[in-house]
N, C-alpha and C positions, 0 to 999 in steps of 0.2 A: 818206374812210375811213368804214366802217360799224362801229358797235359794237353788240354784243348782250349784254345783261346779265340773268342770271336772279336770282331771289330767292324765298325762301319755303320752302326745304328745312329739314329738321330731323329730330328723333326723335319718333316717334309710336307709340302702342300699337296692336296689331292690332285692327281694327275701327274705328279712328279715321279722321279726315279731315285733309287738308292741302291748301293752295292754293298753287300755284306761279305766279309772274308772270315775264314776260320782256318787256323793252323794247328796241326797236331805235332807234338814234339815229345822227346823223352826216349824211353826204351821201347822201340817199335821195330818189330820184325816185318809185319805185313799189316797194311790198312786195307780193309775190305770196303764195304759200303760206308759212305759218308752222307750226311743229310742235315736238313734244317727242319726244325719244328717250332711252333709258336704257341704261346699260352697267353690268355687274357684272364683277368681276375674272375674267379668263380667258375671257370671252365677247365676241362682237361686239356693237357698238352696235345696238340694235333700235328700231324705230318703236313709239311709244306712241300718238300721235295727231297728226293734222295738220288744218289748216283753211285753206281757200282764201280769197282776197281777198273773195269773195262770201259767205263764211260757211258753206261746205259742209264738214262734219267727216268725218273718217275715223278709225277706231279699230282698234287691234290687238284680236284676239278676246279676249285675256286681260283686257282692261280694259273691254270693252263693258258698259254698265249700271252701271259703278262710277265711271268717270272722265268728266268733261265738259270739252271744250275750247271756248274762246270767245276772241273778240278784239275790241279797240277800235281801229278803224282811225284814229280821230282822234289816238290816243295811240301808235300803232305798237306796241301791246302785245298779247300773247297770254297767256291764263291757262289753267291746268290745275287744275280742281277734282277732287280725288281723295277718294273715300270708300270705306268698307269695305276699308280697306287690310289687306294681309296681308304676312307676311315676304317673300314672293316678289316684292313690289313694291320691295324694297330695291335701291338702286343710285344711281348718279350720273345725274341727269337733265339733259340738254342741250337747249337751245333752238336751233332752226334757223330762219333767215329767208331766203327766196329774194328777193333784192333787185336792182333795177336802180338803181345809184347815180346815174347821169346818162344823158341821152339818147344821149350818145356812147359809153356803156359797155354791155357786155352784162350779162345777168343772172348772178348768182352766188349760191352758198350761203355764208351767214355763220353762224358758230357761237358760242355763248357758252362760258364757261369751265366750266359745269356746277355743279349744286347737289346736295349729298348728301341723299338721303332714306333714312332708316333706320326700318324697322318692326320693333319689338321690344318685348317685355314686360320 
């Protein structure tokens, strides 16, 4: 079993900053790409940022220059540093990890339960 757990969400004022963390644990042989997605009611889940095992980041246009994704491979953890937050960044942020649990198993996507981020004055 692979577990993915997010932390760090909360309420922040417009213009503020917040840091999300996500740790993968359990039966893990290799973690490939990790990333953050967000969802608001009535809309599809959308990509925010991803980072490969080698550290190459990718960002949605809406967050470029404001969000920074990073990872600590030794801790199986990915971070999302968010700054200059606006109400449009409000949503539930989900962590995704593409994992190969064992050599005899294929790769798969594992999701966390999500953490709420609310940007409001």
